[in-house]
Structures are given as structure tokens and as C-alpha cells.
TIFIRO-486339 format. One record per residue (C-alpha): y, x negated, z negated; residue number from 1; residue in three letters. Coordinates in nm, 4 decimals. Each point is the difference from the previous one (the first is absolute). Layout:
BEGIN
DOLUM / Y / X / Z / NUM / ALA
...
***
This chain:
BEGIN
DOLUM / 8.2496 / -0.1740 / 2.9874 / 1 / MET
DOLUM / 0.0950 / 0.0814 / -0.3569 / 2 / THR
DOLUM / 0.0024 / -0.3620 / -0.1159 / 3 / THR
DOLUM / 0.2579 / -0.0650 / -0.2707 / 4 / ALA
DOLUM / 0.0552 / -0.3659 / 0.0920 / 5 / LYS
DOLUM / -0.1388 / -0.0657 / 0.3480 / 6 / PRO
DOLUM / -0.1066 / -0.3533 / 0.0855 / 7 / ALA
DOLUM / 0.0724 / -0.1711 / 0.3320 / 8 / THR
DOLUM / -0.2944 / 0.0184 / 0.2415 / 9 / ILE
DOLUM / -0.0173 / -0.2660 / 0.2713 / 10 / HIS
DOLUM / -0.2177 / 0.1967 / 0.2412 / 11 / ASP
DOLUM / 0.0287 / -0.2288 / 0.3032 / 12 / PHE
DOLUM / -0.1558 / -0.3243 / 0.1150 / 13 / GLY
DOLUM / 0.0754 / -0.3055 / 0.2082 / 14 / GLY
DOLUM / 0.3650 / -0.0403 / -0.0945 / 15 / PHE
DOLUM / 0.1876 / -0.2885 / -0.1701 / 16 / PRO
DOLUM / -0.0857 / -0.0577 / -0.3647 / 17 / ALA
DOLUM / 0.3566 / 0.0751 / -0.1114 / 18 / ALA
DOLUM / -0.0456 / 0.3670 / 0.0853 / 19 / LEU
DOLUM / -0.2824 / 0.0328 / -0.2515 / 20 / TYR
DOLUM / 0.2257 / -0.1243 / -0.2782 / 21 / ALA
DOLUM / 0.2560 / 0.2781 / 0.0521 / 22 / LEU
DOLUM / 0.0144 / 0.2653 / -0.2708 / 23 / GLN
DOLUM / 0.1728 / 0.3377 / -0.0178 / 24 / TYR
DOLUM / -0.0505 / 0.1798 / -0.3292 / 25 / THR
DOLUM / 0.2043 / 0.3187 / -0.0480 / 26 / PRO
DOLUM / -0.0907 / 0.2704 / -0.2447 / 27 / GLN
DOLUM / -0.2170 / 0.2834 / 0.1225 / 28 / GLY
DOLUM / 0.0723 / 0.3685 / -0.0466 / 29 / SER
DOLUM / -0.3265 / 0.1660 / -0.1076 / 30 / PRO
DOLUM / 0.1464 / 0.3435 / -0.0703 / 31 / ALA
DOLUM / 0.1816 / 0.0275 / 0.3313 / 32 / LEU
DOLUM / -0.3005 / -0.1400 / 0.1861 / 33 / ALA
DOLUM / -0.2152 / 0.2700 / -0.1558 / 34 / ALA
DOLUM / 0.2557 / 0.2563 / 0.1130 / 35 / GLU
DOLUM / -0.0207 / -0.1364 / 0.3547 / 36 / ALA
DOLUM / -0.3776 / 0.0356 / -0.0140 / 37 / ALA
DOLUM / 0.0404 / 0.3634 / -0.0997 / 38 / GLN
DOLUM / 0.2332 / 0.0618 / 0.2950 / 39 / LEU
DOLUM / -0.2521 / -0.1537 / 0.2390 / 40 / LEU
DOLUM / -0.2880 / 0.2013 / -0.1418 / 41 / MET
DOLUM / 0.2048 / 0.3184 / 0.0293 / 42 / ALA
DOLUM / 0.0519 / -0.0836 / 0.3684 / 43 / ALA
DOLUM / -0.3742 / -0.0309 / 0.0540 / 44 / GLY
DOLUM / -0.0445 / -0.3772 / -0.0152 / 45 / PHE
DOLUM / -0.3004 / -0.1408 / -0.1856 / 46 / ASP
DOLUM / 0.1712 / -0.2138 / -0.2628 / 47 / THR
DOLUM / -0.1171 / -0.2471 / -0.2633 / 48 / ASP
DOLUM / 0.2073 / -0.1977 / -0.2494 / 49 / VAL
DOLUM / -0.0602 / -0.3615 / -0.0979 / 50 / ASP
DOLUM / 0.1483 / -0.1337 / -0.3245 / 51 / ASP
DOLUM / -0.0899 / -0.3639 / 0.0692 / 52 / ALA
DOLUM / 0.1022 / -0.0541 / 0.3616 / 53 / ARG
DOLUM / 0.2720 / -0.2564 / 0.0735 / 54 / GLY
DOLUM / 0.2542 / -0.0136 / 0.2818 / 55 / LEU
DOLUM / -0.1379 / -0.1299 / 0.3281 / 56 / ASP
DOLUM / 0.2075 / -0.1875 / 0.2542 / 57 / HIS
DOLUM / 0.0978 / 0.3219 / 0.1746 / 58 / GLY
DOLUM / 0.2095 / 0.0769 / -0.3067 / 59 / ALA
DOLUM / 0.1165 / -0.3207 / -0.1606 / 60 / TRP
DOLUM / 0.0989 / -0.1918 / 0.3146 / 61 / VAL
DOLUM / 0.2583 / 0.2653 / 0.0876 / 62 / SER
DOLUM / 0.1158 / 0.0522 / -0.3564 / 63 / LEU
DOLUM / 0.0641 / -0.3703 / -0.0617 / 64 / ARG
DOLUM / 0.2801 / 0.0345 / 0.2562 / 65 / HIS
DOLUM / 0.1193 / 0.3535 / -0.0769 / 66 / LEU
DOLUM / -0.0084 / -0.0219 / -0.3807 / 67 / LEU
DOLUM / -0.0372 / -0.3704 / -0.0800 / 68 / PRO
DOLUM / 0.0639 / 0.0413 / -0.3728 / 69 / ASP
DOLUM / -0.3087 / 0.2232 / -0.0336 / 70 / ALA
DOLUM / 0.1991 / 0.2243 / -0.2337 / 71 / ASP
DOLUM / -0.1023 / 0.3295 / 0.1620 / 72 / THR
DOLUM / -0.3336 / 0.1581 / -0.0877 / 73 / ALA
DOLUM / -0.2472 / 0.0189 / 0.2880 / 74 / VAL
DOLUM / -0.3181 / 0.1852 / 0.0806 / 75 / PHE
DOLUM / -0.1996 / -0.0175 / 0.3207 / 76 / GLN
DOLUM / -0.1824 / 0.2655 / 0.2000 / 77 / VAL
DOLUM / -0.2739 / -0.1057 / 0.2430 / 78 / SER
DOLUM / -0.0490 / 0.2037 / 0.3145 / 79 / MET
DOLUM / -0.3349 / 0.1705 / 0.0630 / 80 / PRO
DOLUM / -0.2180 / -0.2092 / 0.2314 / 81 / SER
DOLUM / -0.0382 / 0.2919 / 0.2438 / 82 / ASP
DOLUM / 0.3702 / 0.0868 / 0.0126 / 83 / LEU
DOLUM / 0.1475 / 0.0878 / 0.3394 / 84 / ASP
DOLUM / 0.3620 / 0.0359 / 0.1069 / 85 / THR
DOLUM / 0.0336 / 0.3662 / -0.0862 / 86 / ARG
DOLUM / -0.1698 / -0.0579 / -0.3338 / 87 / GLY
DOLUM / 0.2420 / -0.2842 / -0.0759 / 88 / ALA
DOLUM / 0.2922 / 0.2315 / 0.0641 / 89 / LEU
DOLUM / -0.1563 / 0.2613 / -0.2275 / 90 / ARG
DOLUM / -0.0580 / -0.2597 / -0.2720 / 91 / LEU
DOLUM / 0.3689 / -0.0867 / 0.0038 / 92 / GLY
DOLUM / 0.0942 / 0.3659 / -0.0145 / 93 / GLN
DOLUM / -0.2180 / 0.0397 / -0.3096 / 94 / ALA
DOLUM / 0.1924 / -0.2808 / -0.1718 / 95 / LEU
DOLUM / 0.3456 / 0.1238 / 0.1013 / 96 / ALA
DOLUM / 0.0724 / 0.1614 / -0.3408 / 97 / PRO
DOLUM / 0.0006 / -0.3486 / -0.1534 / 98 / LEU
DOLUM / 0.2678 / -0.1178 / 0.2429 / 99 / ARG
DOLUM / 0.2166 / 0.2921 / -0.1046 / 100 / GLU
DOLUM / -0.0103 / -0.1508 / -0.3511 / 101 / ARG
DOLUM / 0.1250 / -0.3416 / 0.1214 / 102 / CYS
DOLUM / -0.3443 / -0.1563 / 0.0303 / 103 / VAL
DOLUM / 0.0201 / -0.2568 / 0.2791 / 104 / LEU
DOLUM / -0.2897 / 0.0519 / 0.2416 / 105 / ILE
DOLUM / -0.0840 / -0.3032 / 0.2118 / 106 / ILE
DOLUM / -0.2527 / 0.0083 / 0.2835 / 107 / GLY
DOLUM / -0.1136 / -0.3594 / 0.0302 / 108 / SER
DOLUM / -0.1516 / -0.1095 / 0.3295 / 109 / GLY
DOLUM / 0.1049 / -0.1873 / 0.3128 / 110 / SER
DOLUM / 0.1615 / 0.1494 / 0.3080 / 111 / LEU
DOLUM / -0.2371 / -0.1972 / 0.2225 / 112 / THR
DOLUM / -0.3189 / -0.1500 / -0.1356 / 113 / HIS
DOLUM / -0.2303 / -0.1578 / 0.2569 / 114 / ASN
DOLUM / -0.1443 / -0.2851 / -0.2045 / 115 / LEU
DOLUM / -0.2392 / -0.1022 / 0.2774 / 116 / TYR
DOLUM / 0.2980 / -0.0920 / 0.2152 / 117 / GLU
DOLUM / 0.1687 / -0.1655 / -0.2960 / 118 / TYR
DOLUM / -0.3060 / -0.2190 / -0.0641 / 119 / ARG
DOLUM / -0.0351 / -0.0792 / 0.3707 / 120 / GLN
DOLUM / 0.3652 / -0.1121 / 0.0046 / 121 / HIS
DOLUM / 0.0988 / 0.2618 / 0.2576 / 122 / VAL
DOLUM / 0.3749 / 0.0063 / 0.0510 / 123 / ARG
DOLUM / 0.1252 / 0.3218 / 0.1573 / 124 / ASP
DOLUM / 0.3019 / 0.1303 / -0.1925 / 125 / PRO
DOLUM / 0.0963 / 0.2348 / 0.2833 / 126 / GLU
DOLUM / -0.2855 / 0.2411 / -0.0662 / 127 / TYR
DOLUM / 0.0560 / -0.0036 / -0.3756 / 128 / ALA
DOLUM / 0.3684 / 0.0700 / 0.0537 / 129 / SER
DOLUM / -0.0752 / 0.2812 / 0.2457 / 130 / ALA
DOLUM / -0.2252 / 0.1722 / -0.2528 / 131 / PHE
DOLUM / 0.2536 / -0.0519 / -0.2782 / 132 / SER
DOLUM / 0.2809 / 0.1433 / 0.2129 / 133 / SER
DOLUM / -0.2072 / 0.3086 / 0.0804 / 134 / TRP
DOLUM / -0.0689 / 0.0576 / -0.3702 / 135 / VAL
DOLUM / 0.3686 / -0.0478 / -0.0778 / 136 / HIS
DOLUM / 0.1055 / 0.2610 / 0.2534 / 137 / ASP
DOLUM / -0.2593 / 0.2471 / -0.1307 / 138 / ALA
DOLUM / 0.1012 / -0.0569 / -0.3630 / 139 / VAL
DOLUM / 0.3714 / 0.0444 / 0.0713 / 140 / VAL
DOLUM / -0.0705 / 0.3160 / 0.2009 / 141 / ALA
DOLUM / -0.2358 / 0.1170 / -0.2760 / 142 / ARG
DOLUM / -0.2624 / 0.0630 / 0.2670 / 143 / ASP
DOLUM / -0.2817 / 0.0477 / -0.2488 / 144 / VAL
DOLUM / -0.2524 / 0.1201 / 0.2575 / 145 / GLU
DOLUM / 0.0556 / -0.3075 / 0.2157 / 146 / ALA
DOLUM / -0.0484 / -0.2305 / -0.2985 / 147 / LEU
DOLUM / -0.3220 / 0.1842 / -0.0868 / 148 / VAL
DOLUM / -0.1237 / -0.0266 / 0.3621 / 149 / ASP
DOLUM / 0.1199 / -0.3582 / 0.0434 / 150 / TYR
DOLUM / -0.3322 / -0.1338 / 0.1313 / 151 / ARG
DOLUM / 0.0405 / 0.2160 / 0.3099 / 152 / ARG
DOLUM / 0.3783 / -0.0164 / 0.0382 / 153 / LEU
DOLUM / 0.1258 / -0.3396 / -0.1192 / 154 / ALA
DOLUM / -0.0058 / -0.3075 / 0.2242 / 155 / PRO
DOLUM / -0.2723 / -0.2503 / -0.0930 / 156 / HIS
DOLUM / -0.1009 / 0.2124 / -0.3014 / 157 / ALA
DOLUM / -0.3672 / -0.0979 / -0.0122 / 158 / ILE
DOLUM / 0.0846 / -0.3653 / 0.0573 / 159 / ARG
DOLUM / 0.2610 / 0.0138 / -0.2766 / 160 / ALA
DOLUM / -0.2458 / 0.1721 / -0.2366 / 161 / HIS
DOLUM / -0.3669 / -0.0576 / 0.0843 / 162 / PRO
DOLUM / -0.0573 / 0.1777 / -0.3311 / 163 / THR
DOLUM / 0.2490 / 0.2355 / -0.1582 / 164 / GLU
DOLUM / 0.0281 / -0.0974 / -0.3663 / 165 / GLU
DOLUM / 0.3247 / -0.1930 / 0.0493 / 166 / HIS
DOLUM / 0.1676 / 0.2827 / 0.1958 / 167 / TYR
DOLUM / -0.0993 / 0.2931 / -0.2206 / 168 / LEU
DOLUM / 0.2287 / -0.0928 / -0.2950 / 169 / PRO
DOLUM / 0.2981 / 0.0698 / 0.2268 / 170 / LEU
DOLUM / -0.1175 / 0.3611 / 0.0265 / 171 / LEU
DOLUM / -0.0563 / 0.0227 / -0.3751 / 172 / VAL
DOLUM / 0.3601 / -0.1064 / -0.0576 / 173 / ALA
DOLUM / 0.1244 / 0.2384 / 0.2696 / 174 / LEU
DOLUM / -0.1983 / 0.2868 / -0.1508 / 175 / GLY
DOLUM / 0.1692 / -0.0524 / -0.3359 / 176 / ALA
DOLUM / 0.3480 / 0.0446 / 0.1486 / 177 / THR
DOLUM / 0.2000 / 0.3179 / 0.0434 / 178 / GLY
DOLUM / 0.0762 / 0.1546 / 0.3370 / 179 / GLY
DOLUM / 0.3623 / -0.1047 / -0.0237 / 180 / GLY
DOLUM / -0.0670 / -0.3654 / -0.0793 / 181 / ASP
DOLUM / 0.1055 / -0.2418 / 0.2731 / 182 / VAL
DOLUM / -0.2262 / -0.2996 / 0.0595 / 183 / GLY
DOLUM / 0.1518 / -0.3425 / 0.0515 / 184 / ALA
DOLUM / -0.1541 / -0.3221 / 0.1247 / 185 / ARG
DOLUM / 0.0151 / -0.3123 / -0.2141 / 186 / ILE
DOLUM / -0.0388 / -0.2740 / 0.2639 / 187 / PRO
DOLUM / -0.2622 / -0.2632 / -0.0691 / 188 / GLY
DOLUM / -0.0522 / -0.1542 / 0.3414 / 189 / GLY
DOLUM / -0.3343 / -0.1202 / 0.1366 / 190 / VAL
DOLUM / -0.1838 / -0.2825 / -0.1759 / 191 / THR
DOLUM / -0.2790 / -0.2150 / 0.1440 / 192 / ASP
DOLUM / 0.0549 / 0.1568 / 0.3404 / 193 / GLY
DOLUM / -0.1829 / 0.3273 / -0.0709 / 194 / VAL
DOLUM / 0.0884 / 0.1357 / -0.3460 / 195 / LEU
DOLUM / 0.2954 / 0.2391 / -0.0106 / 196 / SER
DOLUM / 0.1568 / -0.0100 / -0.3459 / 197 / MET
DOLUM / 0.2360 / 0.2951 / 0.0416 / 198 / ASP
DOLUM / 0.0105 / 0.2531 / -0.2827 / 199 / SER
DOLUM / 0.1445 / 0.3488 / -0.0349 / 200 / PHE
DOLUM / 0.1762 / 0.1707 / -0.2860 / 201 / GLY
DOLUM / 0.1159 / 0.3518 / -0.0778 / 202 / TRP
DOLUM / 0.2883 / 0.0727 / -0.2333 / 203 / GLY
DOLUM / 0.1542 / -0.3450 / 0.0371 / 204 / LEU
DOLUM / 0.3767 / -0.0399 / -0.0311 / 205 / ALA
DOLUM / 0.1145 / 0.0551 / 0.3561 / 206 / GLN
DOLUM / 0.2793 / -0.2510 / -0.0196 / 207 / GLN
DOLUM / -0.2437 / -0.2793 / -0.0815 / 208 / THR
DOLUM / -0.3468 / 0.1219 / 0.1060 / 209 / GLN
DOLUM / -0.1311 / -0.2646 / -0.2366 / 210 / SER
DOLUM / -0.2507 / -0.0164 / -0.2807 / 211 / LEU
DOLUM / 0.2388 / -0.1102 / -0.2706 / 212 / ARG
DOLUM / -0.1464 / 0.2209 / -0.2691 / 213 / LEU
DOLUM / 0.1675 / 0.1302 / -0.3108 / 214 / ASP
DOLUM / -0.2721 / -0.0627 / -0.2563 / 215 / ALA
DOLUM / 0.1754 / 0.2196 / -0.2537 / 216 / ALA
DOLUM / -0.0675 / 0.3067 / 0.2167 / 217 / ARG
DOLUM / -0.3537 / -0.0803 / 0.1138 / 218 / ILE
DOLUM / -0.2938 / 0.1437 / -0.1858 / 219 / ARG
DOLUM / -0.3478 / -0.1493 / 0.0378 / 220 / PRO
DOLUM / -0.0779 / -0.1139 / 0.3511 / 221 / THR
DOLUM / -0.3000 / 0.1404 / 0.1826 / 222 / LEU
DOLUM / -0.1636 / -0.2219 / 0.2577 / 223 / LEU
DOLUM / -0.2307 / 0.1592 / 0.2528 / 224 / ASP
DOLUM / -0.1938 / -0.2833 / 0.1526 / 225 / SER
DOLUM / -0.3106 / -0.0829 / 0.1987 / 226 / ASP
DOLUM / -0.3282 / 0.1834 / -0.0691 / 227 / PRO
DOLUM / -0.2921 / -0.1399 / -0.1975 / 228 / ARG
DOLUM / 0.2208 / -0.2237 / -0.2153 / 229 / ARG
***
């Protein structure tokens, strides 16, 4: 999206009214977004730009916590609807040159995302934690092939992700990192009995492993979020 001043899109339903009043209105970065589009096209991805699109909840919900002052420019990249795990890794690799220029690349998803169980009030944090722990071990070991083949190798993978759009952003973020980058878990626990909220970061200060960001050093933030948004 090359929008200069992206609006807040409330692309969800059935939640408390207060959520629909929330706004997050950073500046966009049209020039850098266009550059990202060129990188993706050069890597073989069919790419379109949209100069009117706002930020959907995959972007602004995270950024309200990470950069609450909305003083860092943001543009969002939507994943192709037919993306698979290896393609997600390749997409991140295509965007890696931006990270080398201090562009913060955020893959926004959810480490487990079985909304059927959430809506049926299933409470089984053990399986969500088991899947999260497996991902953690693979990230720390930089076992890229295991993370790509997670549906066969990880415990409860298909239950944790009946569809893949909330897992794939992890691989986009991983693909954008360098081979020497060490991944670190940012613990988030399990909410509502089935939703693991753990996150992972690369290049974090090892003594803190936190997301206290120095806005003076961050260039426009790229969000890679769910497809078809």
C-alpha cells in the first residue's frame, strides 16, 4: 500500500463497540512502499500497489502497543492468497534489503489461531503451549526446514492452524533475517485457553530481549499481514 495517510480499518465483527472507536493514524511511506513492490516483483511475485488502502487490524493492533505515538511511518504488504510456507520464506528474503536499511519488518499473525475452538469455548492451553514450545526451539536453533515443514513435524500443527495465514508471517519475518541473527521469544502466554500470544524477534538487544524500540533509528515499518486484506 502506497497510501500517504492510511486510515484505520476495523475489519472484524462481533466484538465490543469500544474496539471500533480505536484509531491509529501514522503517516504512510509511499516511496519506500513502491520500492518494496519493486523488490517483490524482481523476486517473481505478482504485485499491485494501492494508494487508498488503510491499515487493517493485522497492522494497527500490534503497532498501537509497539509504537503508541504513531510517529513512525508505516506501510503494509498483504500476502498472496495462495502463499505456502516456502513462498512466505522467499517473500521475506525478497524484502531483506529493506531491513538492512533499518526498516522494521513485522510479520503479524498469531502463533495459534483455531477460532472454532475459541468460539466453542474450548480450554486446552497444554496443546497451544506444546506447539509454541516447538516453534520456539526451531526458531532458536534456526531450523528453517523444520519451520517450513511444520504441519508434518510440529505437535498439534493442524489443530493450531486449520488454515495457515496466521503462521506464514513468522516465515516472512524469518526470511528477512540474516543467517547470523539469533531469534528470541517474547513471551505472551496463552489467552482464552487456546490462543498462544508468543512472538519472536531477531536483532533484539540480548540483555533485554524486549521490544522497547528506539524510534529515532527506525525507518518506516513494513507489516506483512493476512492475505486478501
